[in-house]
N, C-alpha and C positions, 0 to 999 in steps of 0.2 A: 389450547397448544400453543404457546409462543414460539413464533418463528425467528432466530437470529441467522445473518449471515457471518460466518466469520471465519478463522484461516484453521486448519489443521493440519497438524506438523506430518511430514514423511522425512524419508531420506536415512541417510544413515551417520551414525557417530560422528559431530563438527559438521556435518554438509547437509544444512537443513533443507525442504524444497515445501515450501507449504500448498495445500487446495483449497481452495475457495468453497465452503459449503453452504448450504440452508440447511439447521438442525435446529431442533428444539433446545431452547435454552436450558433444559435443567439438565443434559448429557454432555459428561464430560469433553475437555477437547479435543482429544482423536478418540472420543467414543462414535457410536451409532448417528448415521447423519442422512437425511432426505435425498438430497440431492447435491452430486459436485457439477460447480459453478464457475471455475475454473481454474486457474494452479500463479503462484508467482516463486520464482527462485532469485531470492536477494543476495545468493552468493557471487551470482552471472555479473561482469562488470561488461554493461553498465545493465544494471537489475531487470530481471524478465518479466512480465506477467501477463495471461493470457482469462480474458475474459467470457463468457458465453451471455452476450449480449440480451438477446430474447427470454432467455431462461431466466436470465439475474433480475429484468424490467420484470415479467411475469410474479415473481416472487416479492419483490417492492411492492408491487398493485398488490398482493393478497394481504399484504401489513409486515411484511420481514424484517426486522431493523438490522442495520448493517453493525458492528461492533467498530471501534475508534481507529484501530488498524485496518480495516478492509475500506472503511470513509476516507481514509488516506491514502490509502491505493487506487481507489474509485479515483480522487482529484487528482491526482499523478499519472492516471493513465488518459483520463478525458472522459472518462464514464460519468462522472458527476452531468456535465455539459448536456450530454446523452439523457441523460435522466430526466434533466430538468424539460428538455424538452418532449421528452415522452411523456409527462405530466400535462406538457400543456395540450396535447393529441396532436404534436405536428410528427410528420416522420420519419425516423429514423435508421429507417434500413440502409440510408446509404452511408450513413457516416460510420467511419474507420476510429479505433483507436490508437494509442501509442501501444507497441508491443517493449517498448525498452522503457524504465524509470532512470533518470538520473540521480544524483546526489540530492536530497532536499536543501531549499535554499537555506535555510539555518542554520545546518549544520553548515554549510561553506561558511557561512559567517564567522560562527562559531571557529572552526578553523581558520580563516584569515586573522582572526582577534588574535590566537593564543601564537601566532609565526611571531604579528605586531610586537606581541608583551616580550615573544623570547629574543626577538633581533634589539628590543629598547634594553632589556637587560645583558644582552651581551656588549651593549654599547655604551652604556652605565659601569660595566667592570672592567673592561679596554681604558677606559679615560682615567686619566693618571690623579691622585687627589693633590693639590697643591700642599 
């Protein structure tokens, strides 16, 4: 059985709330799962995430593979560094994770570029042609 760590959607319509779950890779997104490892609320500003560190480390040591989205959550919350230290055999019991996730840097850059092009277009439209 191939185990994946991925997001399971919950919440109301247009108000998603996700649980991080360890599940068999053959199961559907919201299907049967083995264990809940945390949760993620993307609509809260800033987005909130909670990861059960000891259980997640245990599943990763057993060979569970995180999805791309869960990998990104691990990086943004600081769990990736905890996992790296756990693999090296260091003590991670005192390490704390971030509870919130701000906007990703590449999205911030994209918004800044969009604003710059809008300003340039507006400036070009206001300049009279000779």
